[in-house]
C-alpha positions, 0 to 999 in steps of 0.5 A, a space after each residue: 637465508 632469512 625471509 623479509 616480512 612485508 607489512 601492508 600499510 593502510 592507505 590514509 584517506 584524504 579529505 575528499 574520501 573522509 567526506 565520502 565516508 561520512 556522507 555514506 554513513 549519513 545517507 545510510 542512516 536515512 536509508 535505515 529509517 526509510 526501511 524501518 518505515 516501509 517495514 512498519 507500513 507492511 505490518 500495518 497493511 497485513 493487519 488490516 488487509 484481511 478485512 479489506 480483501 473481503 470486499 475486493 475478493 483478492 489477496 493482493 493487499 496481503 501479498 503486497 504487505 509481504 513485499 513491503 516487509 521484505 523490502 523494508 527488512 532488506 533496506 535495513 540490512 543494506 543500510 547496516 552493511 553500507 555503514 559498516 563498509 564505510 566506517 571500517 573502510 572495507 572494500 568487500 562490504 562496499 562492493 556488496 552494498 553497491 551491487 545489492 543496491 543496484 539490483 534493488 533499484 532495478 527491481 523497483 524500476 521494473 516493478 514501478 513500470 509494470 504497476 503503471 502499465 497494468 493500472 487499468 486492469 487492476 482498477 477493472 478487476 477491483 471493480 468487478 470483485 466489489 460488484 461480486 461481493 456486493 451481489 453474491 456475498 453480503 449478508 450471507 451467514 458464512 460471509 461475516 467479513 464481507 458484510 462487516 467490511 461493506 458496512 464499514 466502507 458505506 458508513 465511513 465513505 457515506 456511499 452505497 453500492 459500487 458505481 454511479 451516483 444514482 439508482 445505478 449505485 444503490 439499485 444494485 442491492 435490490 438484485 443482491 443475495 442479501 435482498 433475496 434472503 431478506 425478511 422484508 423485501 420492501 427493504 431495498 438497501 442495507 442500513 449502512 447505506 442510510 444517511 447519518 446525523 451525528 452517527 445516527 440514522 435519520 429514518 431507517 425504515 424510510 431509507 431502506 424503502 427508498 422513500 419518498 421515491 425510489 428514483 429520488 430517496 431522501 435518506 440514502 447516500 446515492 453515490 457509489 463506493 468504488 470511486 470514493 475508495 479508489 480516489 483514497 487509494 490513488 491519493 495514498 499511492 501518490 504519497 507512497 510514490 513520492 516516498 518511493 522516489 525519495 528512497 530511490 534518490 537516496 539509493 542512487 546517492 548511496 551507490 555513487 558514494 559507495 563506488 567513489 569511496 571504494 576507488 579511494 581505498 
């Protein structure tokens, strides 16, 4: 008795399913580019994080850079799987893509909620470590990274010390290890605190001596650095957050298109 061979005929996609297929490919190209951008930002932060970490006394930025690089790499892999699943009309790949995107979306949501909930603790910790590196590490022989980064911040942001806009800011240097070990104890602030015109210090000696009056120095940047740096971080965080929300929307549409195309196959 001869057996009958059954040939499985591939289901022909309708117009709606074809649109879903091409839309899913299109959104995954966007997702791929976004993942590459996130990966690039992670690498950039890693390269510059060691000097920034010198001031904050924390490896948080370094750890964040690894998280971004992993997230970017995963996004690129997921975009590739999504495109292959849609183009090849492979149900297994589409379901894998949907589940992976769902898990990533949940992780992003939880991470965003935790970051928002603990934002004040992070701000306080950063301020505390800035004060510590200012008072106890700047200018010491084995703390070159701290010294260079403090000088760069104070010059770039035209600030002095940690917090406040008067003697509370620049007055902190008088109690620092740098001042205690200074060859001239009349120098109360480092040169990077001094006002500059076309990149040149106006009057270095008068600046470091807080002339004409310690309560009203003419040549010192009197505003603390923390608020200026923190504002820059917040401004960048808003941009990054906006990009994150955009990526989240791409993920949502990707999941919807994937599950709809899965049901059409």
